[in-house]
N, C-alpha and C positions, 0 to 999 in steps of 0.2 A: 241371265239364266242362273247365276250363282245365287242371287237373291231369291229366285224361285225355289231352288234346291234347299236353301235354308228354310223357307216357308213350308215346304212339304215335309221337311224333317220333323218340324214341330218344336215348340219351346220346352216341352216337358222332357224330350228326349236329349235336347241340347243341354239343358241344366244339369241332367244326371251325369253327362259326360264331361269330365274335366279336361280331358286331353282328346285329340282326334282319334286316337287308337281306341278309345273307350266306346266310340259310337258303334251301334250295331251294323253288321255288314248289309242288312236289308234296308237300311234308311236311305233316304233320297240323297243326302249330302254325300255319303260314303260311296254310293253307286255313281253319283256325278263325278267325283274326283277319280274314281276308278276308270271311268269312261275317258276322261281327260288324259290319264296316264297310258291306258291300254290302246284306244283307238286314235287319239290325236298326238300321242308321243310327247305330251307337255309335261315332262318330269319336273322341269324347273317351276312351272306354275303350280303344280300340285304340292311341291315342297313349300312354296310360300303361302298357299292355302292353310296347310297343316301348321306352319309356324304362326299364322295370323290366329288360327283357332286356339292354339296352345297358349300364346302370349299376349296378344293385343285385343282379342275379342272381349275379355272381362273388363279391360280398361275403357271400352266404349269406342275405340278407334274403328273407322271404317276400313274395309279391305281396299287396297289399291295395288295395282300392278302395271308395269310397263313392259309391252309385248316387244319381242324380238322379230326380226323378219322371218326367221325359221318358223316360229309359233304362229305368226299371222298366216303363212302358207298352209300350216297344218289345219288351222281353223277353217281357212277358206275351202280346203278339200274335203274334210270330214266333220263339219259341224252338225250334219244330219244325225250323226250317231249320238251326239249329246241331246238333241232334241227328242229323239226316239226313246232314250233312256228316261227322261223326265216324263214323257207321256205315258210310259209303262207304270208310273207310280199312281195312276188313277186320280189325277188332279180335277179340280172343279171346272165348270165351264168357262169362267173368267180366266183361269190359268191356262186353260187349253187354248183360248183366243190369243192371250199374250205370247204364249210359246210360238204359235204359228206365225204371229206378227213379227216376233223377233227373228225367226228364221227367214221369213219373207224379206225383212230389212237387210239381213245378212247376205242373202243372194243378190239383192239389187246393189249392195255396196261391193260385193265381190265382181260384179259385171263392171263397176266404175274403176276399180283399181288398176286393171291393166291399161286403161286409157288415160289415167291421171298424169302419169309421168312420161308419156310418149312425146318425143320431139317432133318427128314426122307423123301426121295423122291425116286421114282423109275426111272429107266432108261427111260421108255416111257415118263413119266412126264418131265424129263430133255429135252428130244428131243422136246416135245410140247413146253416147255419154249423157247428153242432155236429158234423154228419156229415163235413163236409169236413176239419174240424180233426182229428177222430179218424182218418180215412183217411190224412191227411198225416202224422200221429204214427206210424201203423202202418207206413207205407212206409219211413220213416227208421229205425225200430226193427228191421225185419225184413231190410232190404236194404242200408241205407247205414250202420248202426252209429253214427248220429249223431242222438240223440234231443233233441228240443227240447220240454220239457214246458210251456213258456210258450204255444206255439201250441195245443197240445192242451187246455190249461186255459181258453184264452180263449173258446172256445165255451160252456163252462159258466158263465164269469164273465158273459158277455153275457145269458145266459138268466136268471141271478139279478137283473141289473140291470133287465131288462125286466119281470120279475114284481114287483120292489119299487118302482121309480121312477115309471112305466115309460118308460125311455129306453135307447137303445143306447149303445155305447162312443163314439160321436161326440161325446156330451156331455162326455166326459172327455178330449178329444183335445188339450188344452192342455199335456199332458205329453210329455216325450220329445225335444224339440227346443230348441236354444238360442235360436232366433228366438222361439219361443213363450213361452220363460221370460221373455224381454225383455218381451213383450207383457203377461204376467202381472204382471210388476213395474209396468208402467204402470197396470194395473187397481188395484193396491195404492195408488197415489198419489191415487185418489178415495175413499179410506176413512180419510183422516187426521182427520176430524171426527166419526167414529162410535166406538162403544164397541169395545174390543178383541174382545169375544165375538162381535160382528156383523160382523167384518171380512170373513171368508170368505164369509158370506152375501151381502154386497154385491158381492164379487168374482165369485161364481158368478152372480149376477143380472146383473151387467154382461156376462159371458161369454155367457150365454144370450141376452141381448138382441142382442148383436153377431153371434153365430153362427147363432142359430135364429130369433128373433122377427122381426128386420128383414128376413131373407130370406123369411120366411113372408108378410108383409104386402106386400112388394115395393114399397118406397117410391119407386122410380125409374119406376113405371108412371104413365102419364097419368091413369088412372082410380083409381089407388091401390087396385086390387082385390086380393082374397086369392086366392093361388094354391095349388094342391095341391103342397105341398112334397115329400111322400113320393113321388108320381109322378115329379116332376122329378129328385129325388136318385136314385131307382132307375134312371131312364134315362141320366142323366149319368155316375154312377159306375160302373154296370153295363157300359155300352158302352165306357167308357173303358179298362177292363182286359179285358173279354171282347168281342172284335170281333164284328160282325154276321155276318161269313162263316163263323163257327163254327156258326151254325145254318142254313147253306144246304146244299142236297143235295149239291152238288159238292165240298164241303169237309168235312174231318174236324174233330172238336172240337179237335185240337191246332193247327189253323190251316193245315195243309197241304192241298193239292188232292188229292182221291182219284184214284187211277190206275185206268184202265179196263183190265179183264182181257181178253186176246186170246181169240177164239173157237177 
């Protein structure tokens, strides 16, 4: 969508503006960034866009950005405002189609996210994840020409894990981040006195105790009672990425308020 905003702004307007502040307030890029800051609360992202425009754009460097968990949640909740802002700039038919495809792909990915990292998951939720991943793959393949086989395959991988373990991908969420690799290294320090063949068994046991077992028994509770971890995880993660307003009558599933038709 950032690329589309640059395209709708036009090269003539961009060449005349040496800095981001020199851009007219009515141009697509300025309204796009304003929407990110006002509706999605992405102040850090907006600062990086302005910095790229002022310093790196003339050097021919592409814009790159690494999202935080907070910003990912904001995009999952209010991406519809960004789509609406760009559609108000009267783009051509091809751009309109691409915007709708991007928004549809974002919604499918939003449906997948609450199910990606869940440890305990039902068979119905696995089928829902598989369906959302397939639809996300199809949208990218048919309309965006940007296929990501990983997302498509992850629905089938989770299905296999549930059938064999049975656990979801949340059991394997120690991979993929530097901080988690550091934590994994600390787990290895507790395996110095065991046989080499049993090292990873102890690491996985330590990881399961810290991520699953301790949360399940709730040691911070005064009564030390056992809680239903599955219900808690579903409520916490599901509502975290899919806001409650999407299920209300006055709101669309994209997160925007429905408009009343005139009589």
